[in-house]
MIDOSE-1310 file (N, C-alpha, C; in nm, 2 decimals, decimal comma, always signed):
residues 118
merl	+23,37/+9,12/+21,53/+23,40/+9,17/+21,40/+23,29/+9,25/+21,34; +23,17/+9,25/+21,41/+23,05/+9,31/+21,35/+23,07/+9,47/+21,35; +23,16/+9,52/+21,42/+23,19/+9,66/+21,43/+23,29/+9,71/+21,33; +23,35/+9,61/+21,26/+23,46/+9,65/+21,16/+23,40/+9,74/+21,05
pacv	+23,29/+9,72/+20,99/+23,24/+9,81/+20,89/+23,23/+9,95/+20,94; +23,18/+9,97/+21,06/+23,17/+10,11/+21,12/+23,31/+10,17/+21,14; +23,40/+10,09/+21,18/+23,54/+10,14/+21,20/+23,60/+10,18/+21,06; +23,58/+10,09/+20,96/+23,63/+10,12/+20,83/+23,57/+10,25/+20,77
lllc	+23,44/+10,26/+20,79/+23,37/+10,38/+20,74/+23,42/+10,51/+20,80; +23,44/+10,50/+20,94/+23,50/+10,62/+21,01/+23,64/+10,65/+20,96; +23,72/+10,54/+20,93/+23,86/+10,56/+20,88/+23,85/+10,62/+20,74; +23,76/+10,58/+20,66/+23,75/+10,64/+20,52/+23,71/+10,79/+20,53
csnv	+23,62/+10,82/+20,62/+23,58/+10,97/+20,63/+23,70/+11,04/+20,68; +23,77/+10,99/+20,78/+23,89/+11,05/+20,84/+23,99/+11,08/+20,73; +24,01/+10,98/+20,65/+24,12/+10,99/+20,54/+24,08/+11,09/+20,43; +23,96/+11,10/+20,40/+23,92/+11,21/+20,31/+23,96/+11,34/+20,36
fmtl	+23,93/+11,37/+20,48/+23,97/+11,50/+20,54/+24,12/+11,51/+20,56; +24,19/+11,40/+20,60/+24,33/+11,41/+20,62/+24,40/+11,43/+20,49; +24,36/+11,37/+20,38/+24,42/+11,38/+20,25/+24,40/+11,53/+20,20; +24,28/+11,58/+20,22/+24,25/+11,71/+20,18/+24,33/+11,81/+20,26
awyg	+24,35/+11,79/+20,39/+24,43/+11,88/+20,48/+24,58/+11,87/+20,43; +24,63/+11,75/+20,40/+24,77/+11,74/+20,37/+24,81/+11,79/+20,23; +24,71/+11,77/+20,14/+24,75/+11,79/+20,00/+24,66/+11,89/+19,92; +24,54/+11,92/+19,98/+24,45/+12,01/+19,91/+24,50/+12,15/+19,88
hlrh	+24,59/+12,20/+19,97/+24,64/+12,33/+19,95/+24,74/+12,34/+19,83; +24,79/+12,22/+19,79/+24,88/+12,23/+19,67/+24,80/+12,27/+19,55; +24,67/+12,25/+19,54/+24,60/+12,29/+19,42/+24,54/+12,43/+19,44; +24,49/+12,47/+19,55/+24,42/+12,59/+19,57/+24,49/+12,70/+19,65
madr	+24,60/+12,67/+19,71/+24,67/+12,77/+19,79/+24,82/+12,78/+19,75; +24,86/+12,73/+19,64/+25,00/+12,73/+19,60/+25,06/+12,87/+19,60; +24,98/+12,96/+19,57/+25,04/+13,10/+19,56/+25,02/+13,18/+19,69; +24,97/+13,11/+19,80/+24,95/+13,18/+19,93/+25,07/+13,14/+20,02
pwll	+25,09/+13,22/+20,12/+25,20/+13,19/+20,22/+25,17/+13,05/+20,28; +25,28/+12,98/+20,31/+25,27/+12,85/+20,36/+25,20/+12,85/+20,50; +25,22/+12,96/+20,58/+25,15/+12,97/+20,71/+25,00/+12,97/+20,69; +24,95/+13,04/+20,60/+24,80/+13,04/+20,57/+24,76/+12,90/+20,53
aala	+24,83/+12,83/+20,45/+24,80/+12,69/+20,41/+24,80/+12,60/+20,53; +24,90/+12,62/+20,62/+24,91/+12,54/+20,74/+24,79/+12,56/+20,83; +24,75/+12,68/+20,85/+24,63/+12,71/+20,93/+24,50/+12,65/+20,87; +24,49/+12,66/+20,74/+24,37/+12,60/+20,68/+24,38/+12,45/+20,69
swai	+24,50/+12,39/+20,68/+24,51/+12,25/+20,69/+24,48/+12,20/+20,84; +24,52/+12,28/+20,93/+24,49/+12,24/+21,07/+24,34/+12,25/+21,10; +24,27/+12,34/+21,04/+24,12/+12,35/+21,05/+24,06/+12,22/+20,99; +24,10/+12,18/+20,88/+24,05/+12,06/+20,82/+24,09/+11,94/+20,90
alve	+24,21/+11,94/+20,95/+24,26/+11,82/+21,03/+24,18/+11,80/+21,16; +24,12/+11,91/+21,21/+24,04/+11,90/+21,33/+23,92/+11,81/+21,30; +23,86/+11,83/+21,18/+23,75/+11,75/+21,14/+23,79/+11,60/+21,12; +23,91/+11,59/+21,07/+23,97/+11,45/+21,05/+23,98/+11,38/+21,18
ylfq	+24,02/+11,45/+21,28/+24,03/+11,39/+21,42/+23,90/+11,35/+21,48; +23,79/+11,42/+21,44/+23,66/+11,39/+21,49/+23,61/+11,26/+21,43; +23,67/+11,21/+21,32/+23,64/+11,08/+21,27/+23,75/+10,97/+21,32; +23,87/+11,02/+21,32/+23,99/+10,93/+21,35/+23,98/+10,87/+21,49
vpan	+23,96/+10,96/+21,58/+23,96/+10,92/+21,72/+23,85/+10,81/+21,75; +23,73/+10,84/+21,71/+23,62/+10,74/+21,73/+23,65/+10,61/+21,66; +23,71/+10,62/+21,54/+23,75/+10,50/+21,46/+23,85/+10,41/+21,54; +23,95/+10,48/+21,59/+24,05/+10,40/+21,67/+23,99/+10,35/+21,80
rlgh	+23,91/+10,42/+21,86/+23,85/+10,37/+21,99/+23,76/+10,25/+21,96; +23,68/+10,26/+21,86/+23,59/+10,15/+21,82/+23,67/+10,03/+21,78; +23,77/+10,06/+21,69/+23,85/+9,95/+21,63/+23,93/+9,88/+21,74; +23,98/+9,95/+21,83/+24,07/+9,89/+21,93/+24,00/+9,80/+22,03
rflt	+23,86/+9,79/+22,02/+23,79/+9,70/+22,10/+23,81/+9,55/+22,05; +23,84/+9,54/+21,92/+23,85/+9,41/+21,86/+23,97/+9,39/+21,77; +24,05/+9,50/+21,75/+24,18/+9,49/+21,67/+24,29/+9,53/+21,76; +24,41/+9,48/+21,73/+24,53/+9,53/+21,79/+24,57/+9,67/+21,73
vgql	+24,66/+9,74/+21,80/+24,70/+9,87/+21,74/+24,77/+9,85/+21,61; +24,85/+9,74/+21,60/+24,92/+9,71/+21,47/+24,82/+9,68/+21,36; +24,71/+9,61/+21,39/+24,61/+9,59/+21,29/+24,54/+9,72/+21,25; +24,51/+9,80/+21,35/+24,45/+9,93/+21,32/+24,54/+10,01/+21,23
kilq	+24,67/+10,01/+21,25/+24,76/+10,09/+21,17/+24,77/+10,04/+21,03; +24,78/+9,91/+21,01/+24,78/+9,86/+20,87/+24,65/+9,89/+20,80; +24,54/+9,87/+20,87/+24,41/+9,90/+20,81/+24,40/+10,05/+20,77; +24,45/+10,13/+20,86/+24,46/+10,28/+20,83/+24,54/+10,31/+20,70
eavt	+24,65/+10,24/+20,69/+24,74/+10,26/+20,57/+24,67/+10,21/+20,44; +24,60/+10,10/+20,45/+24,53/+10,05/+20,33/+24,42/+10,15/+20,29; +24,35/+10,20/+20,39/+24,24/+10,30/+20,36/+24,31/+10,43/+20,31; +24,42/+10,47/+20,36/+24,49/+10,59/+20,32/+24,52/+10,58/+20,17
lsvf	+24,58/+10,47/+20,13/+24,61/+10,45/+19,98/+24,49/+10,45/+19,90; +24,38/+10,38/+19,95/+24,25/+10,37/+19,88/+24,19/+10,51/+19,85; +24,21/+10,60/+19,95/+24,16/+10,74/+19,93/+24,26/+10,83/+19,85; +24,39/+10,81/+19,88/+24,49/+10,90/+19,82/+24,50/+10,88/+19,67
vpfs	+24,49/+10,76/+19,62/+24,51/+10,74/+19,47/+24,40/+10,81/+19,39; +24,27/+10,79/+19,43/+24,17/+10,87/+19,35/+24,18/+11,02/+19,38; +24,21/+11,06/+19,50/+24,23/+11,20/+19,52/+24,34/+11,26/+19,43; +24,45/+11,20/+19,43/+24,57/+11,25/+19,35/+24,53/+11,25/+19,20
tlyl	+24,46/+11,15/+19,16/+24,42/+11,14/+19,02/+24,31/+11,24/+18,98; +24,21/+11,24/+19,06/+24,09/+11,32/+19,02/+24,10/+11,47/+19,06; +24,16/+11,49/+19,18/+24,16/+11,63/+19,24/+24,29/+11,70/+19,20; +24,40/+11,63/+19,21/+24,53/+11,70/+19,18/+24,57/+11,67/+19,03
kekp	+24,50/+11,59/+18,96/+24,52/+11,57/+18,82/+24,66/+11,50/+18,79; +24,70/+11,42/+18,88/+24,83/+11,35/+18,86/+24,80/+11,21/+18,80; +24,88/+11,16/+18,72/+24,86/+11,03/+18,66/+24,92/+10,93/+18,75; +24,84/+10,82/+18,78/+24,90/+10,71/+18,86/+24,99/+10,63/+18,78
tldy	+25,09/+10,58/+18,84/+25,19/+10,50/+18,78/+25,18/+10,35/+18,83; +25,25/+10,26/+18,77/+25,25/+10,13/+18,82/+25,30/+10,12/+18,97; +25,38/+10,22/+19,01/+25,42/+10,22/+19,15/+25,31/+10,22/+19,25; +25,20/+10,28/+19,21/+25,08/+10,28/+19,30/+25,03/+10,13/+19,31
lwag	+25,03/+10,06/+19,20/+24,98/+9,93/+19,20/+25,07/+9,84/+19,29; +25,20/+9,86/+19,27/+25,30/+9,78/+19,36/+25,28/+9,81/+19,50; +25,27/+9,94/+19,53/+25,25/+9,98/+19,67/+25,12/+9,92/+19,73; +25,01/+9,93/+19,65/+24,89/+9,87/+19,69/+24,90/+9,72/+19,72
lcll	+24,97/+9,65/+19,63/+24,99/+9,50/+19,65/+25,07/+9,48/+19,78; +25,17/+9,56/+19,81/+25,24/+9,55/+19,93/+25,15/+9,57/+20,05; +25,07/+9,67/+20,04/+24,97/+9,69/+20,15/+24,87/+9,58/+20,17; +24,83/+9,52/+20,06/+24,74/+9,41/+20,07/+24,81/+9,29/+20,14
gavf	+24,94/+9,28/+20,11/+25,02/+9,18/+20,18/+25,03/+9,21/+20,33; +25,05/+9,33/+20,36/+25,05/+9,37/+20,50/+24,92/+9,34/+20,57; +24,81/+9,38/+20,50/+24,68/+9,35/+20,56/+24,66/+9,20/+20,58; +24,70/+9,12/+20,48/+24,69/+8,97/+20,50/+24,77/+8,93/+20,62
fvfr	+24,89/+8,97/+20,64/+24,97/+8,92/+20,74/+24,92/+8,96/+20,88; +24,87/+9,08/+20,90/+24,83/+9,12/+21,03/+24,69/+9,07/+21,06; +24,61/+9,03/+20,96/+24,48/+8,97/+20,99/+24,47/+8,82/+20,96; +24,57/+8,75/+20,93/+24,56/+8,61/+20,89/+24,51/+8,53/+21,01
rklf	+24,55/+8,56/+21,13/+24,51/+8,47/+21,24/+24,36/+8,49/+21,26; +24,31/+8,62/+21,24/+24,16/+8,64/+21,26/+24,09/+8,57/+21,14; +24,15/+8,57/+21,03/+24,08/+8,51/+20,91/+24,08/+8,36/+20,91; +24,20/+8,30/+20,95/+24,22/+8,16/+20,94/+24,24/+8,09/+21,08
gs	+24,22/+8,16/+21,18/+24,24/+8,10/+21,32/+24,39/+8,10/+21,36; +24,41/+8,06/+21,48/+24,55/+8,05/+21,53/+24,62/+7,95/+21,45
């Protein structure tokens, strides 16, 4: 488990770029053709993959694929909420809180054996 912080850090970096690729064009390229936005997003997504692939390879040494996926989703929400609030200027609703609590539940269930033993 000593490599978990490195895996989480790589996932966080990956998610910053992924979120920017998926949603950043909504703020700065809304008046441009969608194809141009898609090409810009693909360029950003390449950087995202340079973090995501090593994160998954490192994480898979001590986590199952299911654990990696749930961890990824928890990190995604942790990056997305501040991004949508600060960058896209959208107001968070209580639904974000409920979604976050559901993800925390998912994290608990996929990691409980590692946390509390078999």
